[in-house]
N, C-alpha and C positions, 0 to 999 in steps of 0.2 A: 615488327617494333621491338621484340627481342633479340633479333640478330643484331642492329643496330645501337641497344643500347648495350651490347657487352662487347659492341665491338669498336664500341666509343675509344675507349684509351687505348688500344693498338694503333687507331688508324693514321694518328701521325697528320703531318701537312701535307695535304692531299693538293696543291697548287701547283700549277708549273709555276718554272721559271719568270718565264712570259707575265704571267701573270701577277708576283709579286712583285716583278718590275714596274707595272702600272701602277702597283698601289702606292698611296701616298702615304706618308706615316703623317698622323698628325699635328697641325701646329702646333710647339710645345713653348708652355709661359714663359714667358723670362722671367727670370727673379734677381731679384737686387739684395744683396749683402749689406745689411742696418750698418751706415760709421759708428767704427767702437767707441761707446762710451769714454770720453772723455778722463775721467779719475780713472779708470781700467787705462788706457793709452800710456796714463803719466808714470806707472807701475810695474810697464811689463822690461823686463831689464832688473828690477833690484830685488835685492833681497828683502822677504818678508819683516816686519820691525821684526824687535828683540829677539833677532834672531843673527847666531853667530856659526859659521861656518866651521866643521871641526875635521881636523888635520886626516887621511886618508890611514890608514892602520898598514902598516908593513905587510908586506906579501910573504906569505913565509909556502912550499911546497908541500909540507902536509900540517897537520892537529900535532904531531908530536915536534916537529919542528919549535911550533908555533911555540907550544906550552915547554919545555925545553930552554929557547930562549927567553923566558921571562920564570923559571923555577927562583923561587927566596927564600928559602927554607935550608939553612947551612947542613952539609952531609953529615949523618949520623956515621960514628967508627965505633962499634962495639963489638962484642962474641956474638948476639943477637940478630944487631943489621946482618952481622955476616951469614950465619944460619940462614935467615931468613933470604939472602941471595944467592946462598947453594942451595935453595931450597925452589925457587923459582928458574935458578939458571938450569937445572937438571928439565924444567918439565918446560921448554921453548912452545910445545903445542897446546897447553894449558893457557898459556900466558896469551899466546895467538887468538883464541877461543876468545878471551876475555878482551882480548883488544875490538875483535870481528864485534862480539856485542853490545862493547860500549861505546861504539862508532856509532851509532842510533841517538846516545844521551851525550857525549865526550863535549859535539861542540855549545853543545848549549851547557851543559856545565861550566866549561870554559868562559863563553861569553857573559854569563854571569860574575866567574868569579873576577874578573877584567873588569863588568858596572863597578862591581864592588871593590878596585885596588887590591881584590885578595891574592895571595900567588896561587899559581896555579899550580904548584905542587896538591894543592887541596884537592884537582883535580881524579886523582891516582887515588884517594879513599875509595871512593865506592867500588874501585878496583880490588880491596884487600876485604873492604867489609863484604863485601854481597856478589863480586866479581859484574858487579853490574848489570846485574838482574833483578828486576824488578817484584818480582816473584817470590824471593827469595825470604825467608823466612827463618828464624835459627831459633835453638829451645826454649830462648829464653821472649821467645813472641817480639822479638826485632824483627822489622818486617820494609823491605822494600831498598830499596842501591845503597840507601844513606843508613839502613837500618836504627832506626827510630824504633827504638818502646813504646807502649803504650803509650804510660802516663809523658815522656817528653813528645811527642808527636800532639799530645794536645795541647799542651804549654806553651805549645808552638804553633799553633793553629789548626795542624793535621785532624780534619773531620774522622774518623770511625764509626762507620754505620756496617748492617748485616749488608746494604749495598753496595758500598763506598769504603775505601782504605785509604784514606789520601797522603798515607806513607809507601803504597806502592803508585802512585800518581810522580813520577818525576817530576814534572815542574812547582808541583806545589810542596813535594819533599826537598826542593833542592830548594826552593827557596827559605822554607824551613831551614835545612841545615845550615845553610850559609849564616842564617841569622844566631844561628847557637854557636856554629863555628867563632859569628864576631864578639858575641857575648863572654865566649871561652879565652879567646885573645882578648879581651878588655879586661876580663879576671885575672886571668894568671902573666898578661903578658909578653906571650911567645906560641909561636903555633904549633 
């Protein structure tokens, strides 16, 4: 008994090909498909009510091309701008690291900016503020990729508890940051 129990999983199919040929499959039950409900068949191939197709977005080779084609903020030319241009030009490896880290989040930021018809230049702001590091923390207690200070974060609905800091939540902080930037644009009329 024990031998047959332990050998059962390893026994395989022990019938001969002749025995297998003699075995007849059971008669299969014939299944029929019910006719479609008339209401459904009338809707097939028609767009859903109150739906308007949106045009397909342009195709870009990279996120950087997509952003560059949609920059809207005029270039500034000042001594301070030239100083920062020289700073980053002298540190290509730093820009590369920031860009690599930002890849995780930049698509989301760019998509959200486009949904709100905001300049895609603003996707570069977290590069400067936090190097796209969601754990960035400043001496002024600003935190996350958008560097919200605690009070501004709370004003824009970012929960901050012992367990969770919404300023470090890229999705929540991006929504709050874009709300805040829109508010500032309304206040000053300039990006």
